[in-house]
C-alpha positions as CSV (number, residue, x, y, z in Angstrom):
1,X,92.2,100.3,91.2
2,X,92.3,97.1,88.6
3,X,93.8,99.0,85.6
4,X,96.1,95.5,84.8
5,X,96.1,92.5,83.1
6,X,95.8,89.5,85.4
7,X,99.1,87.8,82.2
8,X,101.1,90.4,83.4
9,X,100.8,90.2,87.2
10,X,101.3,86.2,86.8
11,X,104.2,86.8,85.2
12,X,105.9,89.9,87.3
13,X,105.1,87.4,90.3
14,X,106.5,84.0,89.0
15,X,109.4,83.5,91.1
16,X,109.6,85.6,94.2
17,X,113.3,85.5,94.1
18,X,113.2,86.5,90.7
19,X,111.6,90.0,91.4
20,X,114.2,90.7,93.9
21,X,116.8,92.3,93.1
22,X,120.0,93.4,95.6
23,X,119.7,96.7,97.5
24,X,120.6,99.6,95.4
25,X,122.0,102.7,96.8
26,X,120.5,106.4,97.3
27,X,121.1,108.3,94.1
28,X,123.7,110.7,95.2
29,X,125.8,113.8,94.0
30,X,127.7,113.5,91.7
31,X,131.3,113.3,91.8
32,X,131.8,115.4,88.3
33,X,133.4,118.8,88.3
34,X,130.9,121.9,88.8
35,X,129.9,122.7,85.8
36,X,129.0,119.0,84.6
37,X,127.0,118.7,88.5
38,X,123.5,117.9,87.5
39,X,120.9,119.9,89.6
40,X,118.9,117.4,91.8
41,X,114.8,116.2,90.4
42,X,112.7,115.5,92.6
43,X,110.2,112.0,91.3
44,X,107.0,111.2,93.1
45,X,106.6,107.6,93.2
46,X,103.2,105.7,93.7
47,X,102.9,101.9,94.1
48,X,99.6,102.5,93.9
49,X,97.8,99.9,96.6
50,X,101.5,99.2,98.5
51,X,100.2,98.4,102.3
52,X,102.5,100.3,104.4
53,X,103.6,96.7,106.4
54,X,104.8,95.2,102.6
55,X,107.8,96.7,103.6
56,X,108.1,94.6,106.3
57,X,108.0,91.4,104.2
58,X,112.0,90.9,103.1
59,X,111.3,91.3,99.3
60,X,111.8,95.0,99.3
61,X,115.5,95.7,99.6
62,X,115.7,98.5,97.6
63,X,113.2,101.1,99.3
64,X,114.0,99.1,103.0
65,X,117.3,100.4,102.2
66,X,116.1,104.4,100.9
67,X,114.2,104.4,104.3
68,X,117.2,102.9,106.7
69,X,119.4,105.9,104.6
70,X,116.9,108.7,104.6
71,X,113.1,108.6,105.8
72,X,109.6,106.6,106.0
73,X,106.7,106.4,107.9
74,X,102.5,104.5,107.7
75,X,101.2,107.2,106.4
76,X,97.2,107.3,106.5
77,X,95.0,107.9,103.8
78,X,92.6,110.6,102.8
79,X,89.1,109.2,103.0
80,X,88.0,107.7,101.1
81,X,90.5,105.4,100.5
82,X,90.1,105.2,96.8
83,X,92.5,105.4,94.4
84,X,91.7,108.5,91.9
85,X,90.8,110.6,95.2
86,X,94.2,109.9,97.1
87,X,96.2,110.0,94.0
88,X,94.6,114.0,93.2
89,X,95.3,114.2,97.4
90,X,98.9,113.9,96.8
91,X,98.8,116.7,94.1
92,X,97.0,119.2,95.4
93,X,97.4,119.0,99.1
94,X,93.5,118.9,99.6
95,X,91.5,115.8,101.1
96,X,88.8,114.5,98.4
97,X,86.3,116.4,99.8
98,X,87.8,119.6,98.5
99,X,89.7,118.7,95.6
100,X,86.3,117.2,93.9
101,X,87.5,113.6,93.0
102,X,85.7,112.2,96.0
103,X,85.4,109.3,94.6
104,X,86.5,106.2,91.4
105,X,83.3,106.6,90.2
106,X,80.9,109.7,91.2
107,X,78.0,112.1,89.7
108,X,77.6,116.1,89.6
109,X,74.3,117.8,89.4
110,X,75.7,120.2,86.9
111,X,76.1,117.2,84.0
112,X,72.6,114.8,84.7
113,X,73.0,111.6,83.1
114,X,77.3,111.7,83.4
115,X,79.0,109.4,85.3
116,X,82.8,110.4,86.5
117,X,84.7,106.7,86.0
118,X,88.8,106.5,86.1
119,X,88.8,107.1,82.3
120,X,87.5,110.2,82.2
121,X,89.5,113.5,81.4
122,X,87.6,116.0,81.1
123,X,89.3,119.2,82.6
124,X,85.2,120.0,84.2
125,X,85.9,117.1,86.8
126,X,89.7,117.9,87.6
127,X,89.4,121.6,88.0
128,X,88.2,122.1,91.9
129,X,92.1,122.0,93.2
130,X,94.8,122.7,91.9
131,X,97.8,119.7,90.7
132,X,101.5,120.7,91.7
133,X,102.5,120.6,87.8
134,X,100.4,123.3,87.2
135,X,101.8,126.0,89.8
136,X,105.3,124.3,88.9
137,X,104.9,124.7,85.5
138,X,103.6,128.2,85.9
139,X,107.0,129.0,87.6
140,X,109.5,127.8,85.3
141,X,109.7,124.2,86.5
142,X,109.4,122.2,83.3
143,X,107.7,118.7,84.6
144,X,106.6,115.3,83.5
145,X,103.5,112.6,84.6
146,X,104.4,108.7,83.9
147,X,100.5,107.6,83.9
148,X,100.1,109.4,87.2
149,X,96.2,109.8,88.0
150,X,94.7,113.0,86.0
151,X,97.9,114.4,84.7
152,X,96.6,113.5,81.3
153,X,93.5,116.3,82.1
154,X,94.1,119.6,80.2
155,X,93.8,121.7,83.9
156,X,92.2,124.9,83.5
157,X,91.4,124.2,80.1
158,X,87.4,124.6,78.4
159,X,84.9,122.7,80.9
160,X,83.3,121.0,77.4
161,X,84.7,119.9,74.4
162,X,84.8,122.4,71.4
163,X,82.6,121.8,67.9
164,X,85.7,118.9,67.3
165,X,84.8,116.8,70.7
166,X,88.5,118.2,71.7
167,X,88.9,120.2,75.2
168,X,90.7,123.0,74.7
169,X,93.1,125.4,76.6
170,X,94.7,124.3,80.0
171,X,98.1,123.2,81.6
172,X,99.2,119.6,81.3
173,X,103.0,118.4,82.5
174,X,105.4,119.5,80.1
175,X,105.9,115.5,79.4
176,X,102.9,113.4,80.4
177,X,101.7,110.1,78.9
178,X,98.1,108.3,78.5
179,X,97.7,106.0,81.0
180,X,98.5,102.5,79.2
181,X,98.2,99.4,80.9
182,X,100.4,97.2,78.5
183,X,103.4,99.8,79.0
184,X,105.6,97.1,81.8
185,X,107.0,98.7,84.8
186,X,110.2,98.3,83.2
187,X,109.5,100.3,79.8
188,X,107.8,103.0,82.6
189,X,111.1,103.7,84.2
190,X,113.3,103.2,81.5
191,X,110.9,106.4,80.2
192,X,111.6,108.9,82.7
193,X,115.4,107.9,82.7
194,X,115.2,108.8,79.3
195,X,114.0,112.5,79.7
196,X,117.1,112.1,82.6
197,X,119.4,112.0,79.8
198,X,118.3,115.4,78.0
199,X,119.4,118.1,78.4
200,X,119.0,120.8,81.1
201,X,116.9,122.9,79.4
202,X,114.4,120.0,78.8
203,X,114.8,117.8,81.3
204,X,112.2,117.5,83.7
205,X,112.4,118.9,86.9
206,X,110.0,117.4,89.0
207,X,108.4,114.1,87.1
208,X,105.4,112.2,88.6
209,X,105.6,108.5,88.5
210,X,102.9,105.5,89.0
211,X,103.1,102.2,88.8
212,X,99.9,99.5,89.6
213,X,100.3,96.3,89.9
214,X,100.4,95.4,93.6
215,X,97.3,97.2,93.8
216,X,96.1,95.4,90.7
217,X,97.5,91.5,92.7
218,X,95.7,93.0,96.3
219,X,92.0,93.2,94.8
220,X,92.8,89.5,93.0
221,X,94.3,87.2,95.2
222,X,94.1,89.4,98.9
223,X,96.8,91.4,100.8
224,X,98.0,87.8,102.8
225,X,98.4,85.8,99.4
226,X,102.1,85.4,98.6
227,X,101.7,86.7,95.0
228,X,101.1,89.9,95.9
229,X,104.0,89.7,98.6
230,X,106.0,89.0,95.0
231,X,104.2,92.0,93.4
232,X,106.1,94.2,96.1
233,X,108.9,92.5,95.5
234,X,108.7,93.3,92.0
235,X,108.0,96.4,92.1
236,X,111.1,96.7,94.8
237,X,112.9,96.3,91.8
238,X,111.6,98.2,89.7
239,X,112.7,100.9,92.1
240,X,116.1,99.2,92.5
241,X,116.4,100.2,88.6
242,X,115.5,103.8,88.3
243,X,118.1,104.5,91.5
244,X,120.6,102.2,89.3
245,X,119.9,104.6,86.2
246,X,119.8,107.7,88.5
247,X,123.1,107.4,89.4
248,X,124.9,105.7,86.0
249,X,123.8,109.4,85.0
250,X,124.9,111.3,88.0
251,X,122.1,112.7,88.4
252,X,120.4,113.6,91.7
253,X,117.6,112.6,92.9
254,X,114.8,113.5,95.6
255,X,112.6,110.7,95.3
256,X,109.2,110.3,97.2
257,X,107.9,107.4,97.1
258,X,104.2,106.7,98.4
259,X,101.1,104.5,98.4
260,X,97.3,106.0,97.4
261,X,96.0,103.4,100.4
262,X,96.5,99.7,101.8
263,X,94.2,96.6,101.1
264,X,91.5,94.5,103.9
265,X,91.5,90.6,103.0
266,X,87.8,89.9,101.3
267,X,85.2,87.9,100.7
268,X,81.7,87.2,99.6
269,X,80.8,85.2,102.7
270,X,81.9,89.0,104.1
271,X,78.9,90.6,101.3
272,X,76.0,93.1,102.5
273,X,73.1,93.2,100.2
274,X,71.8,96.3,99.8
275,X,68.5,94.9,99.0
276,X,68.2,93.2,101.8
277,X,68.0,96.3,104.5
278,X,66.6,98.4,101.9
279,X,63.4,98.7,99.3
280,X,65.4,99.0,95.7
281,X,62.2,100.9,94.8
282,X,63.5,103.7,97.4
283,X,66.7,104.4,96.4
284,X,69.5,104.5,93.5
285,X,72.5,103.5,94.0
286,X,76.0,105.0,92.5
287,X,78.4,103.2,94.2
288,X,78.9,100.0,95.7
289,X,82.0,98.4,97.6
290,X,83.6,99.0,100.6
291,X,80.8,101.7,100.9
292,X,77.8,102.0,99.5
293,X,76.8,106.0,97.9
294,X,73.0,106.1,97.6
295,X,70.1,108.3,96.6
296,X,66.2,108.0,97.5
297,X,63.7,107.7,94.6
298,X,61.8,111.8,94.7
299,X,59.2,110.7,97.7
300,X,60.9,107.8,99.2
301,X,63.1,109.5,101.6
302,X,61.2,108.9,104.6
303,X,61.3,105.1,103.9
304,X,64.6,104.5,102.6
305,X,66.2,107.0,105.8
306,X,64.1,104.5,108.2
307,X,65.7,101.4,106.1
308,X,69.0,102.6,106.2
309,X,69.3,104.2,109.8
310,X,67.9,100.9,111.5
311,X,70.9,99.1,113.2
312,X,72.9,96.9,110.8
313,X,75.7,94.6,111.6
314,X,79.1,95.1,110.1
315,X,77.4,98.5,108.7
316,X,77.0,102.1,109.6
317,X,74.6,104.9,107.4
318,X,74.5,108.4,107.6
319,X,73.0,111.7,105.6
320,X,75.8,113.1,103.8
321,X,75.6,115.6,106.1
322,X,75.8,113.9,109.1
323,X,79.4,111.7,108.2
324,X,81.2,111.8,111.2
325,X,83.5,115.2,111.1
326,X,87.1,113.2,111.4
327,X,86.3,111.9,107.6
328,X,86.2,115.3,106.3
329,X,83.9,113.8,103.7
330,X,80.4,115.1,102.9
331,X,80.3,118.9,102.0
332,X,80.9,118.2,98.4
333,X,77.5,118.4,95.9
334,X,79.9,115.6,94.3
335,X,79.1,113.4,97.9
336,X,75.5,110.9,97.9
337,X,73.0,112.4,99.6
338,X,72.9,108.7,101.6
339,X,76.4,107.1,102.6
340,X,76.9,103.6,103.7
341,X,80.8,102.2,105.3
342,X,81.4,99.2,105.8
343,X,83.5,97.9,108.5
344,X,87.3,96.6,106.9
345,X,86.7,93.7,105.6
346,X,83.2,93.3,104.8
347,X,81.7,94.6,101.2
348,X,78.5,96.5,100.4
349,X,77.2,95.1,96.8
350,X,73.8,96.2,95.1
351,X,72.7,91.9,95.9
352,X,73.8,89.1,97.3
353,X,76.5,87.5,95.3
354,X,76.1,84.4,93.5
355,X,79.3,82.9,93.4
356,X,82.4,83.3,96.2
357,X,85.1,85.1,95.8
358,X,88.0,86.2,97.5
359,X,90.0,88.8,97.5
360,X,90.8,92.8,98.8
361,X,89.7,95.6,98.7
362,X,90.5,98.9,100.0
363,X,88.1,102.6,100.7
364,X,87.7,101.7,104.1
365,X,88.1,104.0,107.1
366,X,91.1,105.4,106.6
367,X,92.7,105.4,110.0
368,X,92.3,101.4,109.7
369,X,95.4,100.1,110.1
370,X,95.2,97.7,106.7
371,X,94.4,101.0,104.7
372,X,98.0,102.3,105.8
373,X,100.2,103.1,103.3
374,X,103.6,103.5,102.3
375,X,105.5,105.8,102.6
376,X,109.9,106.5,101.6
377,X,111.7,109.5,101.0
378,X,115.8,109.6,100.3
379,X,117.8,112.3,98.7
380,X,120.4,115.2,98.3
381,X,118.0,117.2,100.7
382,X,116.6,114.5,103.5
383,X,117.7,113.5,106.2
384,X,118.7,110.4,107.6
385,X,116.4,110.4,110.6
386,X,114.2,106.9,109.8
387,X,110.9,106.1,110.6
388,X,109.1,108.7,111.5
389,X,105.6,109.0,113.2
390,X,102.5,108.2,111.1
391,X,101.2,111.8,109.5
392,X,98.0,112.4,106.6
393,X,99.1,112.2,102.9
394,X,97.8,115.9,102.6
395,X,101.2,116.7,104.7
396,X,103.2,115.2,100.9
397,X,102.0,117.7,98.6
398,X,103.9,120.5,101.1
399,X,106.9,118.7,101.0
400,X,106.8,118.5,97.4
401,X,106.6,122.2,97.2
402,X,109.6,122.7,99.8
403,X,111.7,119.7,97.6
404,X,110.8,121.8,94.0
405,X,111.7,125.4,96.5
406,X,108.4,126.8,95.7
407,X,106.5,129.0,97.9
408,X,104.0,127.6,100.8
409,X,100.6,126.8,99.2
410,X,97.9,128.7,101.1
411,X,94.7,126.6,101.7
412,X,95.8,123.9,101.7
413,X,95.2,121.1,104.1
414,X,98.5,119.7,105.1
415,X,101.6,121.6,106.1
416,X,104.9,120.7,105.8
417,X,105.6,119.8,109.9
418,X,105.9,116.4,110.2
419,X,109.2,116.5,107.6
420,X,110.8,119.5,108.7
421,X,113.6,118.2,111.2
422,X,114.7,115.9,107.9
423,X,114.8,118.3,105.7
424,X,118.2,120.1,104.6
425,X,117.7,123.2,104.3
């Protein structure tokens, strides 16, 4: 997701060593008296686009310290390995095909002429799965969200705006912030720490925090560029600031730090132009990139299928009903009738690019090594078991429910099996 300004990223990445802070120690239980002891909070942190192997580049002392004294893993995103689908998966426990956020850009036949984008906050689009903060609020657990995708939506509210143009009803986190890329990472951390300074009655016990600059650097420069490594170091420094601030407040916290996906290196030289393999008169494209989502012009389905289902280098196309079962994708009405997935590092486009470009992208096969995402957890409820086997990100939601002492959710796609040995019951 490219919500940030290149100028901001350049500033963050200037001087790699300046971005790296000494490793901070995980928040420890308070040493104050029992009457002053604070209840542990749970803080879910997303570092968008932080590929799992960025942790091995020597610029993440804070994350590495948390991993060494807690648990970590290379986590599989859900398919498609896009930003909004996976952020919604992490807080609902349901894969994109079930949670309704099937891509960053999508359409719904029930809303003809409308397109969902990453700026859409109409509850209609978000209503197919219930986010964790709603369950928490309904259980009396105060929550806060600093820019987590979807947290600005009044979940369960009116599905269409009222006569004044505003949606009505619904539940948001008790504290939430509308995304603004001008708010720096440091300001986001300070905002969360300010919530922690509140009296107990109005202090969030669950917080979701979001950082976006690592993803932006990965898109602009590619995952192997020194500037992307510097952005990872800058994000690590923010984690260090958060941990240090929590320690100063004697606020114990269970930190669950994730990424929504990894990143693959791309180049305009590895582009598959859809208009070179099918007649533009036969189709309408909703989205291109690592995959292409298309529908047939009425009466042109046979011609389109003949073109798409021919053999193509670096690209595989299916009817939505034929998408391989391992992707758990294709039953939701918002998935377009035809879906073409490129090999990692290749991209689809409407036409052949007119300018050379290199960078990075995501949205590929969620089991591809390049798509592996960061996972680190540390805190008073987590045993220091070190590196765990890889797991699917649908399992993070049950872990969060465990940490908040919420009952297990029924009907979700994941469970807490990967973490049971690491939880202090």
